N, C-alpha and C positions, 0 to 999 in steps of 0.2 A: 504495499499499499503507499510506498512512496512515490506514486507517477502521479498525478494528476488526468483524470479522464476530460476531454472537450467534448459540453454537450451541449448538440448543436438543437435548438429551437427556431422555429417558422419565424420571420423576420414577419413581424401583423405590421408594420409600419408601411409595408412596399404594397401592401392591397389596400384597394379602394374602400372595402369593409368597413359601417362603420362601425367602432368598437364598443361606440357609449352604450349600443343595446346591452338588457341586461338576456345572459348567457343563462342562468338557472329559469330554466321552464317551468319549475314547479312554482317559481312563486306566485304566477298568476292563476294559480288552480286554486277553482273554489275543494273546502271542506266538506266531506260531507256532512248535512247537518245545519252547515253555518245561518241556515234559512233561519233556523230554528234559533241559534246564536243572536242572530239578528233583533229578530224577533222579543227574545226577551231583552236583551238590551236596551230598544228602544224602549218598553214598557217600561225597565226601572230608570230611564231618562228621566218619562216622563211623569215621574211621580216625585221624583226630584224637584226635576221645574213645580212640581206645583208644591209642593214642601215651602220652596224658594219664592216664589207670589207668594205663600199662607204666613212667611215667615216677616217679607216685607209689609206685609198688610199690619202686620201687628206691631213692627216696628212704625209703622205711622201712625198708626192709631195712638202707641204711645207718648212721640213726639206732642199730636196733639195735645195730647191730657198734660202734658208740661207748659 
């Protein structure tokens, strides 16, 4: 193991293809059951917004009382 071996790699700059494309095609694939996940997250988000609106109304009522 006293010698270094030269590793040949393709010259990506010589090709005219766009290298900014996502090489991992699995990244855009939908996970099974993701529709249910999105629906659940949407329901939780709606509940959080309703709670925030309720807290804002309570805060305004307290400001009016002072």
